[in-house]
Residue frames as a rotation matrix with the C-alpha (Angstrom) as fourth column:
MET 1
0.645 0.621 0.445 285.67
-0.583 0.776 -0.240 149.30
-0.494 -0.105 0.863 237.00
LYS 2
-0.523 -0.852 -0.028 288.04
-0.724 0.428 0.541 146.41
-0.449 0.303 -0.840 236.25
ILE 3
0.642 0.756 -0.127 286.81
-0.671 0.474 -0.571 144.12
-0.371 0.452 0.811 233.48
LEU 4
-0.520 -0.748 0.412 288.17
-0.422 0.644 0.638 140.74
-0.742 0.158 -0.651 232.38
VAL 5
0.541 0.540 -0.645 287.48
-0.841 0.340 -0.420 139.12
-0.008 0.770 0.638 229.02
LEU 6
-0.297 -0.611 0.734 288.34
-0.676 0.677 0.291 135.45
-0.675 -0.409 -0.614 229.55
ALA 7
0.227 0.282 -0.932 288.54
-0.884 0.461 -0.076 132.93
0.408 0.842 0.354 226.72
LEU 8
-0.038 -0.192 0.981 288.25
-0.640 0.759 0.124 129.25
-0.768 -0.623 -0.151 227.64
GLY 9
0.899 0.435 -0.054 288.81
-0.344 0.624 -0.701 126.13
-0.271 0.649 0.711 225.59
ASN 10
0.028 -0.861 0.509 291.33
0.050 0.509 0.859 123.92
-0.998 0.001 0.058 223.86
SER 11
0.289 0.072 -0.955 292.37
-0.824 -0.488 -0.287 124.96
-0.487 0.870 -0.082 220.35
LEU 12
-0.806 -0.566 -0.174 293.55
-0.584 0.709 0.396 121.37
-0.101 0.421 -0.902 219.70
ARG 13
-0.685 0.642 0.346 289.93
0.450 0.745 -0.492 120.19
-0.573 -0.181 -0.799 219.96
GLY 14
-0.462 0.509 0.727 288.33
0.819 -0.070 0.570 121.85
0.341 0.858 -0.384 216.94
ASP 15
0.087 0.637 0.766 285.51
0.243 -0.759 0.604 124.21
0.966 0.134 -0.220 217.83
ASP 16
0.634 0.067 -0.770 286.47
0.770 0.038 0.637 124.07
0.072 -0.997 -0.027 221.50
GLY 17
-0.417 -0.887 -0.199 289.08
0.874 -0.451 0.180 126.67
-0.249 -0.099 0.963 220.52
VAL 18
0.175 0.556 0.813 286.48
0.758 -0.603 0.249 129.30
0.628 0.572 -0.527 219.63
GLY 19
0.851 0.122 -0.510 287.16
0.471 -0.607 0.641 131.29
-0.231 -0.785 -0.574 222.81
SER 20
-0.071 -0.974 -0.214 290.79
0.514 -0.220 0.829 131.80
-0.855 -0.051 0.516 221.79
ALA 21
-0.473 -0.065 0.879 289.78
0.875 -0.149 0.460 132.71
0.101 0.987 0.127 218.24
VAL 22
0.610 0.739 0.286 287.31
0.656 -0.674 0.340 135.35
0.444 -0.020 -0.896 219.48
LEU 23
0.681 -0.414 -0.604 289.93
0.383 -0.501 0.776 136.77
-0.624 -0.760 -0.182 221.85
GLU 24
-0.404 -0.875 0.269 292.49
0.680 -0.091 0.727 137.02
-0.612 0.476 0.632 219.04
ARG 25
-0.150 0.442 0.884 289.97
0.866 -0.372 0.333 138.77
0.476 0.816 -0.327 216.80
LEU 26
0.856 0.455 -0.246 289.18
0.515 -0.700 0.495 141.26
0.053 -0.550 -0.833 219.59
LYS 27
0.262 -0.855 -0.448 292.90
0.425 -0.314 0.849 142.01
-0.866 -0.413 0.281 220.01
GLU 28
-0.548 -0.488 0.679 293.26
0.795 -0.053 0.604 142.57
-0.259 0.871 0.417 216.26
THR 29
-0.181 0.617 0.766 290.29
0.745 -0.422 0.516 144.91
0.642 0.664 -0.384 215.90
ALA 30
0.780 0.536 0.324 290.27
0.191 -0.696 0.692 147.07
0.596 -0.478 -0.645 219.03
VAL 31
-0.509 -0.840 0.189 292.45
0.086 -0.268 -0.960 148.98
0.856 -0.473 0.209 221.46
PHE 32
0.481 0.708 -0.517 291.43
0.545 0.221 0.809 148.43
0.686 -0.671 -0.279 225.06
PRO 33
0.372 -0.329 0.868 292.07
-0.630 -0.776 -0.024 150.73
0.681 -0.538 -0.497 228.02
SER 34
-0.586 -0.806 -0.081 294.21
-0.473 0.422 -0.773 149.44
0.658 -0.415 -0.629 230.87
HIS 35
-0.504 0.432 0.748 291.24
-0.765 0.179 -0.619 148.51
-0.401 -0.884 0.240 233.07
ILE 36
0.743 0.662 -0.101 290.07
-0.629 0.638 -0.443 145.91
-0.229 0.393 0.891 230.50
THR 37
-0.362 -0.882 0.301 292.17
-0.754 0.467 0.462 142.74
-0.548 -0.060 -0.834 230.52
LEU 38
0.629 0.474 -0.616 292.03
-0.748 0.584 -0.314 139.99
0.211 0.659 0.722 227.89
ILE 39
-0.351 -0.714 0.606 293.25
-0.819 0.547 0.170 136.53
-0.453 -0.437 -0.777 228.97
ASP 40
0.154 0.293 -0.944 293.28
-0.638 0.759 0.131 133.16
0.754 0.582 0.304 227.22
GLY 41
0.113 -0.011 0.994 292.51
-0.970 0.217 0.113 130.82
-0.216 -0.976 0.013 230.12
GLY 42
-0.733 -0.408 -0.544 292.87
-0.566 0.809 0.155 127.59
0.377 0.422 -0.824 228.13
THR 43
0.038 0.717 -0.696 291.13
0.172 0.681 0.711 124.65
0.984 -0.147 -0.097 229.75
PRO 44
0.088 0.010 0.996 290.15
-0.723 -0.687 0.070 125.87
0.685 -0.726 -0.053 233.20
GLY 45
-0.214 -0.137 -0.967 291.08
0.599 0.763 -0.241 124.31
0.771 -0.631 -0.081 236.47
LEU 46
0.482 0.436 -0.760 290.74
0.876 -0.220 0.429 125.57
0.020 -0.873 -0.488 240.00
GLU 47
-0.519 -0.762 -0.388 293.37
0.739 -0.628 0.245 128.24
-0.430 -0.159 0.889 239.32
THR 48
-0.427 0.459 0.779 290.70
0.581 -0.521 0.625 130.04
0.693 0.720 -0.045 237.29
ALA 49
0.591 0.633 -0.500 289.22
0.781 -0.296 0.550 131.18
0.200 -0.716 -0.669 240.61
LEU 50
0.047 -0.669 -0.742 292.36
0.664 -0.534 0.524 133.24
-0.747 -0.517 0.419 241.21
ILE 51
-0.765 -0.270 0.585 292.23
0.639 -0.432 0.636 134.70
0.081 0.861 0.503 237.70
LEU 52
0.074 0.924 0.374 288.73
0.690 -0.318 0.650 136.03
0.720 0.210 -0.662 238.46
GLN 53
0.224 0.008 -0.975 289.85
0.942 -0.257 0.214 137.72
-0.249 -0.966 -0.065 241.67
GLY 54
-0.475 -0.451 -0.756 289.77
0.452 -0.862 0.230 141.50
-0.755 -0.233 0.613 241.72
TYR 55
-0.941 0.192 0.279 287.51
0.193 -0.373 0.908 142.06
0.278 0.908 0.314 238.71
ASP 56
-0.629 0.773 -0.079 284.16
-0.468 -0.458 -0.756 143.81
-0.621 -0.438 0.650 238.85
SER 57
0.583 0.790 -0.190 282.87
-0.602 0.263 -0.754 142.18
-0.546 0.554 0.629 235.68
VAL 58
-0.580 -0.734 0.353 283.98
-0.302 0.596 0.744 139.12
-0.757 0.325 -0.567 233.71
ILE 59
0.497 0.614 -0.613 283.01
-0.835 0.148 -0.529 138.15
-0.234 0.776 0.586 230.19
VAL 60
-0.312 -0.529 0.789 283.67
-0.269 0.846 0.460 134.45
-0.911 -0.069 -0.406 229.51
ILE 61
0.255 0.305 -0.918 283.81
-0.966 0.035 -0.257 133.13
-0.046 0.952 0.303 225.94
ASP 62
-0.622 -0.441 0.647 283.51
-0.499 0.860 0.107 129.37
-0.604 -0.256 -0.755 225.55
ALA 63
-0.571 0.442 -0.692 282.16
-0.468 0.518 0.716 126.56
0.675 0.733 -0.089 223.42
ALA 64
-0.743 0.402 0.535 279.12
-0.409 0.361 -0.838 124.94
-0.530 -0.842 -0.104 225.04
ASN 65
-0.838 0.543 0.057 276.42
0.446 0.620 0.646 122.52
0.316 0.566 -0.761 224.06
ILE 66
-0.789 0.590 -0.174 273.40
-0.355 -0.667 -0.655 124.82
-0.502 -0.455 0.735 224.05
GLY 67
-0.302 0.697 0.650 271.28
0.485 0.699 -0.525 122.46
-0.821 0.157 -0.550 221.95
ALA 68
0.578 0.443 -0.685 271.41
-0.300 -0.666 -0.683 124.64
-0.759 0.600 -0.252 218.85
LYS 69
0.905 -0.292 0.308 272.90
0.411 0.419 -0.810 124.38
0.107 0.860 0.499 215.39
PRO 70
0.082 -0.975 -0.208 276.70
0.955 0.017 0.297 124.87
-0.285 -0.223 0.932 215.17
GLY 71
-0.652 -0.442 0.616 277.78
0.599 -0.799 0.061 128.50
0.465 0.409 0.785 215.27
THR 72
0.428 0.833 0.352 274.74
0.257 -0.485 0.836 129.62
0.867 -0.267 -0.421 217.25
TRP 73
-0.691 -0.668 -0.276 275.74
0.484 -0.144 -0.863 131.68
0.537 -0.730 0.423 220.26
ARG 74
0.536 0.844 0.031 274.00
0.469 -0.328 0.820 133.07
0.702 -0.425 -0.571 223.29
ARG 75
-0.618 -0.627 0.474 274.89
-0.056 -0.566 -0.822 135.64
0.784 -0.535 0.314 225.91
PHE 76
0.559 0.828 -0.049 273.65
0.067 0.014 0.998 135.20
0.827 -0.561 -0.047 229.44
PRO 77
-0.005 -0.526 0.851 274.66
-0.900 -0.368 -0.232 135.95
0.435 -0.767 -0.471 233.02
LEU 78
-0.586 -0.280 -0.760 275.84
-0.031 0.945 -0.324 132.92
0.810 -0.166 -0.563 234.96
THR 79
-0.927 0.303 0.221 273.57
-0.265 -0.110 -0.958 134.00
-0.266 -0.946 0.182 237.80
ASP 80
-0.039 0.939 -0.343 270.57
-0.999 -0.049 -0.021 133.19
-0.036 0.342 0.939 235.61
VAL 81
-0.509 -0.224 0.831 270.06
-0.458 0.888 -0.041 129.59
-0.729 -0.401 -0.555 236.77
SER 82
0.474 0.770 0.428 267.33
-0.016 0.494 -0.869 128.74
-0.881 0.405 0.247 234.30
LEU 83
0.804 -0.235 -0.546 269.44
-0.592 -0.236 -0.770 129.81
0.052 0.943 -0.329 231.32
ALA 84
-0.262 -0.951 0.165 272.50
-0.961 0.273 0.050 128.03
-0.093 -0.146 -0.985 232.70
GLN 85
-0.254 0.244 0.936 270.50
-0.194 0.935 -0.297 124.82
-0.947 -0.257 -0.190 233.00
GLN 86
0.799 0.600 -0.033 269.06
-0.105 0.086 -0.991 125.31
-0.592 0.795 0.132 229.51
ALA 87
0.463 -0.704 -0.540 272.58
-0.884 -0.318 -0.343 125.77
0.070 0.636 -0.769 228.13
ASN 88
0.997 -0.072 -0.024 273.55
0.074 0.992 0.105 122.27
0.016 -0.107 0.994 229.35
MET 89
0.540 -0.839 0.067 277.02
-0.837 -0.543 -0.066 123.36
0.091 -0.021 -0.996 230.43
ASN 90
0.303 -0.418 0.856 277.94
-0.332 0.796 0.506 119.71
-0.893 -0.438 0.102 230.93
GLY 91
0.929 0.162 0.333 278.41
0.231 0.447 -0.864 119.45
-0.289 0.880 0.378 227.18
THR 92
0.657 -0.749 -0.086 281.91
-0.627 -0.479 -0.614 120.98
0.418 0.457 -0.785 227.10
LEU 93
0.357 -0.626 -0.693 285.16
0.290 0.780 -0.555 119.17
0.888 -0.003 0.460 227.72
HIS 94
-0.610 -0.774 -0.170 286.17
0.482 -0.192 -0.855 121.39
0.629 -0.603 0.490 230.60
ASP 95
0.080 0.735 0.674 283.00
-0.201 -0.650 0.733 122.70
0.976 -0.194 0.096 232.23
ALA 96
0.723 0.182 -0.667 283.56
0.546 0.441 0.712 120.83
0.423 -0.879 0.220 235.50
GLY 97
-0.304 -0.911 -0.279 286.83
0.942 -0.245 -0.229 122.70
0.141 -0.332 0.933 235.98
PHE 98
-0.694 0.096 0.714 285.16
0.058 -0.980 0.189 126.04
0.718 0.173 0.674 235.37
ALA 99
0.412 0.910 0.045 282.15
-0.066 -0.020 0.998 125.17
0.909 -0.414 0.052 237.53
GLU 100
0.496 -0.307 -0.813 284.45
0.836 0.424 0.350 124.08
0.237 -0.852 0.466 240.34
ALA 101
-0.634 -0.759 0.151 286.52
0.709 -0.648 -0.277 127.26
0.308 -0.068 0.949 239.96
LEU 102
-0.280 0.629 0.725 283.35
-0.184 -0.776 0.603 129.35
0.942 0.036 0.334 240.28
ALA 103
0.722 0.554 -0.414 282.35
0.243 0.358 0.902 127.43
0.648 -0.752 0.124 243.40
LEU 104
0.050 -0.799 -0.600 285.83
0.992 0.111 -0.066 127.93
0.119 -0.591 0.798 244.87
ALA 105
-0.729 -0.299 0.616 285.79
0.332 -0.941 -0.063 131.66
0.599 0.159 0.785 244.07
GLU 106
0.212 0.887 0.410 282.41
-0.209 -0.368 0.906 131.95
0.955 -0.278 0.108 245.75
ALA 107
0.704 0.022 -0.710 283.64
0.597 0.524 0.608 130.05
0.386 -0.851 0.355 248.83
LEU 108
-0.281 -0.906 -0.316 286.71
0.960 -0.263 -0.099 132.31
0.006 -0.331 0.944 249.03
ASN 109
0.512 0.621 -0.593 284.49
0.589 -0.757 -0.284 135.37
-0.625 -0.204 -0.753 248.58
ILE 110
-0.468 -0.703 -0.535 286.42
-0.044 -0.587 0.809 136.47
-0.883 0.402 0.244 245.47
LEU 111
-0.269 0.469 0.842 283.71
0.917 0.392 0.075 135.81
-0.295 0.792 -0.535 242.89
PRO 112
-0.992 -0.085 0.092 283.18
0.113 -0.923 0.367 138.89
0.054 0.374 0.926 240.70
PRO 113
-0.501 0.854 -0.141 279.77
-0.225 -0.286 -0.931 140.56
-0.835 -0.435 0.336 241.08
GLU 114
0.563 0.696 -0.445 279.00
-0.605 -0.020 -0.796 140.06
-0.564 0.717 0.410 237.38
ILE 115
-0.645 -0.668 0.371 279.91
-0.158 0.592 0.790 137.15
-0.747 0.451 -0.488 235.11
ILE 116
0.427 0.717 -0.551 278.56
-0.717 -0.103 -0.689 137.07
-0.551 0.690 0.470 231.56
LEU 117
-0.312 -0.492 0.813 278.94
0.116 0.829 0.546 133.97
-0.943 0.265 -0.201 229.40
TYR 118
0.171 0.261 -0.950 279.11
-0.958 -0.180 -0.222 133.97
-0.229 0.948 0.220 225.63
ALA 119
-0.159 -0.111 0.981 278.38
-0.147 0.985 0.088 130.31
-0.976 -0.131 -0.173 224.81
ILE 120
-0.108 0.023 -0.994 278.97
-0.982 -0.158 0.103 129.12
-0.155 0.987 0.040 221.25
GLN 121
0.701 0.443 0.559 277.53
-0.347 0.897 -0.274 125.85
-0.622 -0.002 0.783 219.94
PRO 122
-0.415 -0.897 -0.153 280.38
-0.649 0.173 0.741 123.73
-0.638 0.407 -0.654 218.52
GLU 123
0.508 0.448 -0.736 280.04
-0.828 0.490 -0.274 121.45
0.238 0.748 0.620 215.51
SER 124
0.680 -0.380 -0.627 282.98
0.264 0.925 -0.274 119.25
0.684 0.021 0.729 216.50
VAL 125
0.614 -0.558 0.559 285.30
-0.789 -0.421 0.447 118.96
-0.014 -0.716 -0.698 219.48
ASP 126
0.935 -0.355 0.021 287.38
0.354 0.923 -0.154 116.14
0.035 0.152 0.988 218.07
TRP 127
0.237 -0.935 -0.264 291.18
0.323 -0.180 0.929 116.15
-0.916 -0.306 0.259 218.14
GLU 128
0.172 -0.186 0.967 291.73
0.972 -0.126 -0.197 118.56
0.159 0.974 0.159 215.27
ILE 129
-0.573 -0.408 -0.711 293.11
0.497 -0.863 0.095 122.03
-0.652 -0.299 0.697 214.80
GLY 130
-0.973 0.208 0.102 290.86
-0.058 -0.644 0.763 124.71
0.224 0.736 0.638 213.39
LEU 131
-0.536 0.844 0.001 287.26
-0.271 -0.171 -0.947 125.79
-0.800 -0.508 0.321 213.66
SER 132
-0.273 0.579 0.768 284.33
0.864 0.498 -0.068 124.57
-0.423 0.645 -0.637 211.60
ASP 133
-0.726 0.042 0.687 282.98
0.468 -0.702 0.537 127.02
0.505 0.711 0.490 209.02
ALA 134
0.306 0.949 0.077 279.79
0.524 -0.235 0.819 127.59
0.795 -0.210 -0.569 211.05
VAL 135
0.573 -0.157 -0.805 281.69
0.773 -0.221 0.594 128.53
-0.272 -0.962 -0.005 214.20
GLN 136
-0.553 -0.831 0.060 284.24
0.783 -0.493 0.379 130.61
-0.285 0.257 0.923 212.28
GLN 137
-0.453 0.451 0.769 281.42
0.506 -0.581 0.638 132.61
0.735 0.678 0.035 210.69
ALA 138
0.597 0.732 -0.329 279.98
0.661 -0.217 0.718 133.45
0.454 -0.646 -0.613 214.12
ILE 139
-0.134 -0.775 -0.618 283.15
0.984 -0.179 0.011 135.17
-0.119 -0.606 0.786 215.36
PRO 140
-0.779 -0.204 0.593 282.59
0.347 -0.928 0.137 138.67
0.522 0.313 0.793 213.85
ALA 141
0.156 0.925 0.346 279.09
-0.032 -0.345 0.938 138.96
0.987 -0.157 -0.024 215.38
ILE 142
0.597 -0.013 -0.802 280.32
0.755 0.347 0.556 137.77
0.271 -0.938 0.217 218.78
CYS 143
-0.473 -0.859 -0.197 283.19
0.881 -0.459 -0.114 140.27
0.007 -0.227 0.974 218.71
GLN 144
-0.566 0.339 0.752 280.85
0.116 -0.870 0.480 143.07
0.816 0.359 0.452 217.69
GLN 145
0.546 0.829 -0.117 278.50
0.182 0.019 0.983 142.26
0.818 -0.558 -0.141 220.58
ILE 146
0.346 -0.500 -0.794 281.34
0.938 0.181 0.295 142.10
-0.004 -0.847 0.531 223.12
GLN 147
-0.723 -0.628 0.286 282.78
0.646 -0.762 -0.038 145.41
0.242 0.157 0.957 221.86
ALA 148
-0.178 0.753 0.633 279.34
-0.024 -0.647 0.762 147.02
0.984 0.121 0.133 222.12
GLU 149
0.696 0.431 -0.575 278.93
0.498 0.287 0.818 145.66
0.517 -0.856 -0.015 225.64
LEU 150
-0.086 -0.826 -0.557 282.31
0.988 -0.144 0.061 147.01
-0.131 -0.544 0.829 226.70
ALA 151
-0.712 -0.154 0.685 281.59
0.404 -0.888 0.220 150.38
0.575 0.433 0.694 225.05
ARG 152
0.355 0.906 0.231 278.44
0.165 -0.304 0.938 150.72
0.920 -0.295 -0.257 227.13
VAL 153
0.638 -0.182 -0.748 280.51
0.770 0.176 0.614 150.30
0.020 -0.967 0.252 230.28
GLU 154
0.182 -0.687 -0.703 283.31
0.267 -0.654 0.708 152.64
-0.947 -0.316 0.064 229.27
ASP 155
0.934 0.101 -0.344 284.13
-0.270 -0.434 -0.859 154.77
-0.236 0.895 -0.378 226.28
TRP 156
0.019 -0.954 0.301 287.05
0.015 0.301 0.954 153.17
-1.000 -0.014 0.020 224.39
GLN 157
0.046 -0.119 -0.992 288.44
-0.856 -0.517 0.022 153.45
-0.515 0.848 -0.125 220.88
SER 158
0.529 0.152 0.835 287.70
0.241 0.917 -0.319 150.84
-0.814 0.370 0.448 218.19
LEU 159
-0.448 -0.793 -0.413 290.04
-0.313 -0.294 0.903 150.46
-0.837 0.534 -0.116 215.24
ASN 160
0.030 0.514 0.857 287.41
0.634 0.654 -0.414 149.10
-0.773 0.556 -0.306 212.84
Protein backbone atom coordinates (compact mmCIF):
# COMPACT_ATOMS: atom_id res chain seq x y z
CA MET A 1 0.00 0.00 0.00
CA LYS A 2 1.53 3.32 -1.10
CA ILE A 3 0.81 6.19 1.29
CA LEU A 4 1.44 9.91 0.82
CA VAL A 5 1.61 12.45 3.64
CA LEU A 6 1.10 15.80 1.92
CA ALA A 7 1.60 19.13 3.67
CA LEU A 8 -0.08 22.18 2.12
CA GLY A 9 0.28 25.86 2.90
CA ASN A 10 2.50 28.90 2.74
CA SER A 11 5.03 29.31 5.55
CA LEU A 12 5.27 33.04 4.73
CA ARG A 13 1.64 33.46 5.83
CA GLY A 14 1.84 32.69 9.55
CA ASP A 15 -0.29 29.74 10.60
CA ASP A 16 -0.86 28.78 6.98
CA GLY A 17 2.57 27.13 7.28
CA VAL A 18 1.37 24.58 9.84
CA GLY A 19 1.37 21.77 7.27
CA SER A 20 5.09 22.22 6.65
CA ALA A 21 5.79 22.42 10.38
CA VAL A 22 3.93 19.16 11.04
CA LEU A 23 5.76 17.46 8.18
CA GLU A 24 9.14 18.60 9.52
CA ARG A 25 8.27 17.33 13.00
CA LEU A 26 7.25 13.95 11.54
CA LYS A 27 10.59 13.72 9.70
CA GLU A 28 12.47 14.54 12.91
CA THR A 29 10.68 12.01 15.10
CA ALA A 30 10.11 8.94 12.92
CA VAL A 31 11.69 6.69 10.31
CA PHE A 32 9.28 5.82 7.53
CA PRO A 33 9.41 2.77 5.25
CA SER A 34 9.86 3.35 1.52
CA HIS A 35 6.14 2.98 0.73
CA ILE A 36 5.31 6.07 2.84
CA THR A 37 6.23 9.34 1.13
CA LEU A 38 6.29 12.76 2.80
CA ILE A 39 5.95 15.80 0.50
CA ASP A 40 5.66 19.51 1.19
CA GLY A 41 3.21 20.57 -1.53
CA GLY A 42 3.33 24.30 -0.75
CA THR A 43 0.34 26.19 -2.08
CA PRO A 44 -1.46 23.72 -4.32
CA GLY A 45 -2.32 24.20 -7.93
CA LEU A 46 -3.57 21.78 -10.53
CA GLU A 47 -0.22 19.96 -10.47
CA THR A 48 -1.29 18.56 -7.10
CA ALA A 49 -3.49 16.13 -9.03
CA LEU A 50 -0.36 14.53 -10.46
CA ILE A 51 1.27 14.35 -7.02
CA LEU A 52 -1.72 12.29 -5.80
CA GLN A 53 -1.43 9.82 -8.66
CA GLY A 54 -0.42 6.28 -7.76
CA TYR A 55 -1.12 6.43 -4.03
CA ASP A 56 -3.62 4.22 -2.24
CA SER A 57 -4.05 6.59 0.68
CA VAL A 58 -3.22 10.28 1.15
CA ILE A 59 -3.05 12.22 4.39
CA VAL A 60 -3.29 15.98 3.80
CA ILE A 61 -2.22 18.45 6.50
CA ASP A 62 -3.43 22.01 6.07
CA ALA A 63 -4.65 25.13 7.83
CA ALA A 64 -8.39 25.58 7.40
CA ASN A 65 -11.11 27.71 8.87
CA ILE A 66 -13.10 25.11 10.77
CA GLY A 67 -14.88 27.66 12.96
CA ALA A 68 -12.96 26.72 16.10
CA LYS A 69 -10.43 28.38 18.36
CA PRO A 70 -6.86 28.61 16.98
CA GLY A 71 -4.89 25.40 17.28
CA THR A 72 -7.98 23.19 17.19
CA TRP A 73 -7.62 20.42 14.64
CA ARG A 74 -9.88 17.82 13.13
CA ARG A 75 -9.33 14.68 11.10
CA PHE A 76 -11.86 13.69 8.50
CA PRO A 77 -12.09 11.94 5.14
CA LEU A 78 -12.67 14.28 2.21
CA THR A 79 -15.41 11.94 1.04
CA ASP A 80 -17.47 12.96 4.07
CA VAL A 81 -19.40 15.81 2.43
CA SER A 82 -21.13 17.00 5.57
CA LEU A 83 -17.85 17.36 7.45
CA ALA A 84 -16.18 19.04 4.48
CA GLN A 85 -19.00 21.58 4.35
CA GLN A 86 -18.82 22.08 8.11
CA ALA A 87 -15.07 22.70 7.85
CA ASN A 88 -15.69 25.68 5.52
CA MET A 89 -12.72 24.87 3.31
CA ASN A 90 -13.16 28.23 1.59
CA GLY A 91 -11.42 29.82 4.55
CA THR A 92 -7.86 29.00 3.44
CA LEU A 93 -5.76 30.99 1.02
CA HIS A 94 -5.30 28.11 -1.39
CA ASP A 95 -8.32 25.83 -1.07
CA ALA A 96 -9.59 26.54 -4.58
CA GLY A 97 -6.34 25.18 -6.01
CA PHE A 98 -6.62 22.02 -3.94
CA ALA A 99 -10.33 21.60 -4.67
CA GLU A 100 -9.67 22.03 -8.38
CA ALA A 101 -6.77 19.55 -8.21
CA LEU A 102 -9.07 16.99 -6.57
CA ALA A 103 -11.69 17.54 -9.28
CA LEU A 104 -9.02 17.14 -11.98
CA ALA A 105 -7.67 13.95 -10.37
CA GLU A 106 -11.19 12.57 -10.25
CA ALA A 107 -11.81 13.47 -13.91
CA LEU A 108 -8.53 11.81 -14.91
CA ASN A 109 -9.42 8.77 -12.80
CA ILE A 110 -6.23 9.12 -10.71
CA LEU A 111 -7.85 10.18 -7.44
CA PRO A 112 -6.60 7.98 -4.57
CA PRO A 113 -9.26 5.75 -2.98
CA GLU A 114 -8.71 7.35 0.43
CA ILE A 115 -7.90 10.97 1.29
CA ILE A 116 -7.80 12.03 4.93
CA LEU A 117 -7.56 15.70 5.88
CA TYR A 118 -6.00 17.02 9.06
CA ALA A 119 -7.40 20.56 9.22
CA ILE A 120 -5.89 22.97 11.74
CA GLN A 121 -7.63 26.21 12.72
CA PRO A 122 -5.21 29.13 12.18
CA GLU A 123 -5.04 32.20 14.37
CA SER A 124 -3.47 34.38 11.69
CA VAL A 125 -2.62 34.01 8.02
CA ASP A 126 -1.08 37.44 7.63
CA TRP A 127 2.24 38.02 5.89
CA GLU A 128 4.50 36.85 8.69
CA ILE A 129 6.90 34.03 9.31
CA GLY A 130 6.22 31.66 12.17
CA LEU A 131 3.27 29.99 13.80
CA SER A 132 1.10 31.35 16.59
CA ASP A 133 1.59 29.73 20.00
CA ALA A 134 -1.81 28.01 19.81
CA VAL A 135 -1.04 26.37 16.47
CA GLN A 136 2.53 25.50 17.49
CA GLN A 137 1.22 23.74 20.59
CA ALA A 138 -1.08 21.55 18.48
CA ILE A 139 1.75 20.05 16.41
CA PRO A 140 2.83 17.24 18.80
CA ALA A 141 -0.73 15.88 19.11
CA ILE A 142 -1.27 16.03 15.34
CA CYS A 143 2.01 14.20 14.72
CA GLN A 144 1.15 11.57 17.32
CA GLN A 145 -2.24 10.95 15.68
CA ILE A 146 -0.73 10.70 12.18
CA GLN A 147 1.97 8.30 13.42
CA ALA A 148 -0.68 6.16 15.11
CA GLU A 149 -2.75 6.15 11.93
CA LEU A 150 0.23 5.09 9.84
CA ALA A 151 1.19 2.42 12.39
CA ARG A 152 -2.26 0.89 12.08
CA VAL A 153 -1.74 0.53 8.34
CA GLU A 154 1.78 -0.83 8.52
CA ASP A 155 4.24 -1.66 11.25
CA TRP A 156 7.05 0.94 11.20
CA GLN A 157 9.67 2.10 13.67
CA SER A 158 9.26 5.32 15.70
CA LEU A 159 12.31 7.05 17.11
CA ASN A 160 10.50 8.70 20.03
